[in-house]
VOKESE-142242 format. One record per atom (N, C-alpha, C): x, y, z. Coordinates in pm, whole numbers, plus 50000, padded with zeros to 5 digits. Layout:
N
XYZ/...
# end
This chain:
374
500834987950000/500005000050000/500875012650000/501895012350089/502805023950093/503535025349961/503865013949899/504555014249770/503675020649663/502395017249667/501465022949569/501315037849590/501245041749719/501145055949748/502385063349701/503545056649719/504785062749673/504805064549523/504345054149452/504295055049306/503335066049262/502185066649331/501205077149298/501755090949323/502475092449437/503055105449468/504105109549366/504925099849326/505935102749223/505275106849091/504205099349054/503485102648930/502895116648937/502325119849052/501725133049070/502785143949059/503925141449126/504995151349120/505545153048978/505635141648904/506075142448765/505075150348680/503785147848708/502745155048633/502855170148660/502995173648791/503125187748825/504385193748762/505465185948765/506735190848710/506635193448560/506045183648487/505935185648342/504975196948308/503925198548391/502985209348369/503675222948384/504445224348492/505155236848513/506245239048409/506855228148365/507875229048259/507265234448131/506095229248094/505425233947972/504955248347986/504415251748103/503965265548123/505105275448108/506295271148148/507445279948143/508115280248006/508135268747937/508975267547819/508235265947685/506905264347687/506245260747561/506425271247451/506525284147486/506715294647385/508175297347352/509085292147435/510495294947414/510985288447285/511685296047204/512235291347076/511155285346984/509945291046997/508845286946909/508605298246809/508905295546682/508745305646578/507535302646491/506665312446477/505455310746395/505315322846304/505095320346177/504935331346082/503825328245984/503155338845940/502155338245833/502585347945726/502555343745601/502945352745492/502225348745364/501845358845287/501255356245156/502375353345057/502075344844959/503085340844862/503575352344776/502745362644758/503115374644683/502415386344747/502875398544721/502245409944787/500995414844715/500705409344596/499485413344527/499015402544431/497715402344410/497085394444304/495975403144245/495385398644135/494245405644077/492945398644120/491855405944109/490545400044137/490385386944058/489925376644128/489685363944063/490895354844055/492075360044083/493285351744080/493455343944209/494245333144201/494535325144318/495805330044387/495815328744518/496985332244598/497265321344700/498355323044772/498745313344874/499065320545004/498705314145114/499065318745247/499865307545314/501055310745359/501925300645418/501985302145570/501755290845637/501955289945782/503255282245807/504155288045883/505405281245917/505535280846069/505635268746122/505815266746266/507145259746287/507995265546367/509315259746392/509555258946543/509725246646591/509975244246734/511475241846753/512215252146789/513675251446796/514155247746937/513485238846999/513905233747130/513615218747134/514115211747233/513935197247243/512555193347294/511935202347367/510625199347426/509575198247316/508925186647300/507895185247196/506595192147239/505805195747139/504475201247164/503455191247111/502825184247205/501895173747164/500645179247099/500305191847129/499155198247064/499385213347061/499365218946941/499475233346924/498425237946826/497525246646873/496515252546785/496975266446743/496875269046614/497195282246559/495905287946499/495425298846557/494165304946514/494425318846458/493715322146351/493765335846297/492495338646221/492285351246189/491125355146109/491545365146003/490815365345894/491055375145788/489735377945718/489765386245617/488545390645550/487905379245472/486565378845472/485845368145404/485945369045253/486405380445200/486535381545055/487795374845001/488645369945091/489675360445050/489045346745066/488765340344955/487915328444956/488785315844963/488845310145082/489545297545103/488575286045080/489115274145060/488255262345046/487605258945179/486555251045173/485865246745295/486645235345360/487775238745417/488645228745476/488335226845624/488765215545678/488585212745820/489305223345902/488635228146007/489245238046093/489005252246049/488065254345955/487785267945908/486285270445908/485915283045919/484515287045904/484485301545856/483425304845785/483285318245730/481955324045772/481995335445840/480785342945873/480995357145822/481125366745916/481475380245873/482935381145835/483745371445885/485145370345848/485475355645829/486705353145781/487175339445766/487995335845889/487605324945958/488285320746080/488985307346054/490235306546097/491045294546073/491575289346205/491515276146223/492005269646345/492735256846304/494045257446298/494855245946258/495495239546382/495535226446383/496095218946495/497355211646448/498435213046524/499715206946489/500225198546606/500965188146574/501775180746671/503225182146624/504065188346707/505405191946664/506445186246760/507345179046705/508435173446786/509495184046811/510405181146902/511505190346927/512405191546805/512755203846768/513605206146652/512905204546518/511585204246517/510845201846391/510325215046334/510235215346201/509685226846128/508555221846039/507415228446048/506235224445970/505775236245885/505525233545757/505015243845666/503695239145606/502705247845613/501395244545554/501015255845460/500575252345340/500195262245239/498685261845218/498055273145235/496605274445217/496355282445089/495535277245002/495225283944875/493875290844884/493785302244820/492555310144823/492415317744692/491255323844674/490975332144558/490665346244604/491235355944536/490925369944567/489555373444514/488555372744601/487185374544556/486785388844527/487485398444589/487115412444570/488335421244587/488365431944511/489425441944524/489525446544669/490745448544716/490875453344853/492295452244905/492445456645028/493715455845100/493455447345224/494145435945232/493845426145336/495075423745424/494825422345554/495915420145648/495545409245748/496575403045804/496445394645922/497415400246024/496895404746137/497705412146233/498015404346361/497305393346383/497505386346510/497125371646494/497825363146565/497455349146575/497295345546722/496415335946748/496225330846884/496785316746890/497525313846996/498155300747014/497555293847137/497275281147122/496805272947233/497645260247235/498345257747344/499195245947357/498735237547476/499145225147475/498775215947583/500025209247638/499915204247762/501015196347817/500955182247761/501835173747809/501925160147754/500655152147773/499865155047877/498685146947909/497375153547867/497465164747797/496275171847746/495305175747857/495835177847977/494985181148091/494985196048123/495775203548054/495825217948075/496185225047947/495745237347935/496035245147813/496715258147849/497645262147762/498325275047772/497935283447650/497595295847676/497075304547570/497935317047559/498175321347436/498935333747413/498545339647278/498615352747268/498435359747140/499795364747093/499965364446961/501255368546905/501015377446783/501645389246779/501465397846661/502185392046539/501555393546424/502175390146296/501855401446199/502455401146083/502135411245983/502165404945846/500985402045795/500855396945659/499875405945586/500265411045470/499375420045395/499345416145248/498195418645190/497985415045049/497115425544983/497545429944864/496735438544780/496025429844676/494725431544665/493985425544554/493625436944460/494305437244346/494135448244252/492825446844174/492195458144138/491045457344047/491505452143911/490755443143857/491115437143728/490755446743614/491675449443523/491335458243410/490125453043335/489235462243301/488015458243230/488255459343079/487735449743009/487895449742864/486565446142800/486155454142705/484945451242629/485055458042494/484255453642402/484275459542268/483925474342274/482935477842357/482505491842368/483635500442424/484335495342523/485415503142581/486555504942482/486875494442406/487935495642305/487555505942198/486265506142159/485815516242063/485965530342119/485705531542250/485845544642314/487305549142312/488215539742331/489645543142326/490025548242187/489495541742085/489795546141948/489275560341926/488065563141975/487505576541960/488325586842036/488765583142155/489605592342233/490895595542160/491535585142108/492765587342033/492545596541914/491415594641848/491105603141733/490875617541772/490155619741882/489905633441927/491185640341968/492055633042035/493315638942076/494185642741956/494175634041856/494955636641737/494405648741661/493075649641654/492445660741584/492795674141649/492815674241779/493105686541852/494615688741869/495385679941811/496845680541825/497235680841971/496435673042047/496745670142187/496535681242288/495795691042253/495185699642353/496055707842447/496975715442399/497665725342482/497235739142434/496715747242526/496175760242486/497255769042423/496935774342307/497875782742232/497435797342244/498215806042306/497805820042324/497735827942194/498255822342086/498245829441958/497095825041867/496315815341914/495205810641832/493885814241900/493205824341845/491965829341904/490795820641859/489915817041958/488815807941926/487445813341962/487355825342017/486035830842051/486015837042189/484805841142231/484595847742360/483525840242437/483685839542569/482685833142654/482585840742786/481615836442872/481425842643003/482645839943092/482965849843177/484055848343274/483635838843385/484555830143429/484335821143540/485365824143650/485055821443777/485975824943887/487375819043873/487485807943801/488785801443789/489615806943673/489045816343594/489765821743479/490865831343522/491925831543442/493025840943463/492545854943424/492815864843509/492395878643479/492985883643348/494135878243310/494785882643186/494005878443061/493075868943078/492315864342961/491045872542938/490775882443024/489555890443009/489645899142883/488595899142804/488465907742687/487735920442731/488475931342752/487895943342811/486925950442717/487165949642587/486235955842492/484875949042497/484885935742495/483625928342502/482965930242638/483765931442742/483215933842876/482515947142884/483165957542827/482565970942829/481275971442747/481245963942638/480085964042548/478885956942611/479135946142681/478035938142735/477715941242880/478665946942951/478455949543093/478785937743182/479125926443124/479525914443199/480935910543158/481675904943253/483035900743221/483025889943113/483865891743012/484025882042905/485505878442894/485765865842856/487155861542840/487355855742701/488605856542654/488955850742525/489145835742539/488675828342441/488935814042434/490035811742332/490995803642370/492125800942282/492035786942222/492775784842116/492855771742053/493875762942124/494145751642066/495025741942129/496055736642031/497195732442085/498225726841997/498675712942039/499175710942161/499665697542192/499345693042334/499025680442350/498655674442477/499885669042548/499975671042677/501095665542750/500695655342857/499395654542890/499005645142995/497525641842986/497155631343058/495755627243071/495435626343219/494315632343257/493855631743395/492605623043403/492555614843506/491405606043525/490805608943663/489555613343664/488825615943787/487705605643800/487525600143918/486365591343938/485555596044058/484255594744042/483295598544147/482445586344179/482715580044293/481985567744329/480985570344441/480545582844452/479475585844548/478275577044516/477695570844619/476575561644598/475635562744717/474765572944714/473855575544826/472465570044802/472285562144699/470965556844669/470555546344772/469255544544788/468755533944878/469205520444826/469055518544696/469565506344632/470975509244584/471955503744651/473345506544620/473765500544485/474655507644417/475205502644291/476615497144315/476715487244403/478035482244440/478795476744320/478095469444232/478775463944114/479265475144023/478455485644007/478845496843920/480005504743980/480055505744112/481175512644178/482475505044152/482435491644171/483635483744145/484015483943997/483015483943910/483305484743767/483945498143732/483555508643802/484165521843779/485675521143802/486085514343908/487505513343939/488235504643837/487565494643783/488185486443678/488365494643550/487405503143520/487525511843403/488665521843422/488805527043544/489915536043573/491245529143544/491375516543588/492585508743561/492835507543412/491795504443337/491945502743192/492375515743125/491805526943169/492205539843114/493665542843143/494075540643267/495465543343304/496425534743223/496115522043211/496965512943133/497055517342987/495915520842930/495875524742788/496785536642760/496685546942842/497455559142815/498915557742857/499175550442963/500575548343002/501325540442896/500635530942832/501275523142726/501615531842606/500955543242594/501265552642485/502295563042528/502855561242648/503865570542695/503315583542750/502005583942779/501405596142831/501695597542980/501635609943026/501735612743170/500335611643229/500165602943329/498845599943383/498755604443528/497645611143560/497305614143699/495925608443728/495675605243854/494425598543889/493925604244022/492655608344024/492055614344143/490645608744162/490255606644286/488915601644311/488475603944454/487165603744477/486635606744610/486465594344696/486965582844653/487015571244740/488075573244847/487795568544969/488675571145083/489645559545104/490915562845121/491965552945145/491785546845284/491815533645293/491595526745419/492705529345520/493895533445472/495015536145561/495135550945597/495055559645496/495255573945521/493955581345549/492805575145514/491485581345530/491345594045448/492085594945338/492045606345249/491565602045110/490955611245033/490595607944895/491825604444813/491635596444712/492765592044630/493305603544547/494615605044547/495265615544469/496635610744426/496775608144296/498045603744239/498415613644129/499425621744154/499825631944057/500475625743934/500545633743829/500935628743699/502385624243687/502555612243633/503865606843599/503685597543480/504795595043411/504775585443300/505775574243325/506245572843449/507275563043481/506695548943488/507585539043488/507145525143491/506405521743621/506795528143730/506175524943858/504845531743882/504395540443790/503155547743811/501945538443819/501925528143735/500775519243735/500685511243863/501815506743914/501805499544042/501295508544154/501705521044151/501255530544253/499745532344245/499215533444124/497775535144105/497025522544147/497545510844109/496915498244151/496765497644303/497835500744375/497805499944520/496815510044579/496825522044523/495905532244573/494445528144551/494155522444436/492785518044408/492385506244496/493325497144522/493015485644607/492655489944748/493265500844795/493045505244933/491775513644952/491035516244846/489805523944861/488775515844938/488255521645043/487275515145130/485885520545097/485115512745023/483785517244983/482775516645097/483175510845211/482295510745327/482275524345396/483275532645371/483325546045429/482635556045337/482055566545393/481435576845309/482485583245218/482095586145097/483015592545004/483155607445037/484265613044993/484445627545005/483585634444899/483185646844927/482425654444828/483285657044705/482825652744590/483645653744470/483895668344431/482845676344429/482975690144380/483905698144470/483665697844601/484505705844691/485935700644697/486135687744673/487475682144681/488295684944555/487655684444437/488445684744313/488135696344218/487195705044253/486835715844161/488035724544127/488775728744227/489915737644202/490965730844115/491285718444148/492275711044069/491785709043926/490525706143911/489965703543778/490145715543686/489825727443733/489875739143648/491265745343637/491985745943747/493275752843746/494375744843679/494235731743671/495285723443611/494825716943481/493925723643412/493345717643292/494175719743166/495075729643168/495815732743046/496735721243007/496695717642882/497565707142831/497175693242871/495925691342917/495515678042963/494165674242905/494045661642870/492725656242838/492205649842966/490905651442993/490335646843119/489285636143094/489395625343170/488395614743168/487725614243305/486415613143305/485655611243428/485045597143426/484995590843541/484325577843555/483395578943674/482105577043650/481115578243758/479875570043722/479355562243818/478175554043790/476855560643829/476905573243875/475685580343914/475745594643859/474555600343839/474485613943783/473905623543886/474665626143991/474205635644092/474275649844037/473335658244082/473175671644024/474435680044033/475105680044149/476285688544162/477415684044071/477515670944049/478545665643960/478245669443815/476995667943774/476595671543638/476805686443614/476445694643713/476645709143699/478125712643685/478975705643759/480415707943749/480925704743608/480495693443553/480935689543419/480375698943314/479175703843340/478565713443246/479395726243242/479835731143358/480665743143363/482035740443300/482535728343322/483845724943266/483785724843113/482675719943058/482535719742912/482465733842856/481855742842931/481725756642884/483085763442866/484085758542938/485425764342923/486105759842795/485525750142726/486135745242603/487105733942625/487255729642750/488175718542777/487525705242737/488255696742665/487695684142620/487695673742732/486695665142731/486635654342830/485665643542784/485735632042850/484795621142828/484385615642964/483095613442979/482555607543103/482195593043073/482875583743140/482555569543128/481535565943236/480395560743189/479245558343277/478925543343277/479395535643378/479125521343381/477685518343423/477045509143351/475645505743378/475525490443382/474945485243490/474735470943503/473525466843420/473695456743334/472615452343246/472605460143117/471475460143048/471405466942918/470305477642912/469785481343030/468765491843032/469415505343009/468905512642911/469495525442876/469235535742986/470285541943040/470095551443150/469595564943100/469035572643192/468635586243159/469855595243175/470285601243066/471505609243067/471185624043065/472015632343128/471795646843119/471975651442975/470965657142913/471035660442769/472165670042734/472505679142826/473535688942795/474925682742784/475085670342838/476395663642835/476385650742755/475275647842689/475105634942625/476215631542526/476675641542454/477715638942354/479055635842417/479185638742546/480445636242616/480435623242698/479325616142696/479165604342784/479315591542702/480155582542752/480275569042697/479685559142797/478535553442762/477885543642850/478555530142832/479015524242940/479665511142937/478745501143004/478075492842925/477175482742979/477985470543021/477625464643133/478345452743180/477405443443253/477825431143268/477055421143341/477765417843473/476985414443573/477555411343706/478335398343700/
# end
């Protein structure tokens, strides 16, 4: 009997000892990392997420759970240990010997444009007898850009041909002070030096000279994704960003200087998108990243108050493209005033389905309707 009690006491002491040993050492020399196989993919493309667990000590881990969560728009397979609700939750279980390294690759599809991160993992370990658990959180940093996929359609390609033709006809649109083109009403953004004082004195209202154009040096792309309707146009908003990508690619491939501005809010900076003009090789990557980070869940900035000054004051020598899936009154009025200045532009209007939209008649000749399917 005493012998049995002695054996039991020894077993108990061993159990307590191993329990305290695991509590003290289970995280020591335990390396865990999560990383995406690449820093970006396009919408609809496949990507990889790698889990690497390395136990650089002799003490084995009979059970180690690695838990993390990420956005549900990264579409993983319905694998064991995962569930998807408002987010994607992953719970992987490992048995790792001392000195062992385990790598697991998870494949997914980029279901939607965006900027995705994994910032933390939760670890749950057990002692040798699975009678107790140790829990810890560990910061990680894995980030992925899902770029908007360039949109391609016959209608859009035809629009590109028309744009090229208009630019060529105007010899690329740089205002020439020696080529007189007429007189129009003065606007607050006009240079005082352009006022025609004789016409002003005759009419009693300020009048300015309109000049001709000689050569284009850049293309500006503005997008307005304001969507305050009860029935949201989420597909049309995303299509707007794909059209922006296609426009940027088209003109950059021709060696043009491209700038891109929009009232979508950056998920990191909380500012409207603003990419000044460049023709360098890295410009497209910069635009892709900026577009991926737009958070459509946040209210958009007011387009007119944000970009009116830039639109009018920096118009010389530039062709302007607008992309917007809605025709709000203040936006239409802005484009109407912009047309009155004689500056050329095209408004790309994405429409889901084939129902013909009601267009503002005063701008109809400037609008290219892009029909698409979901």
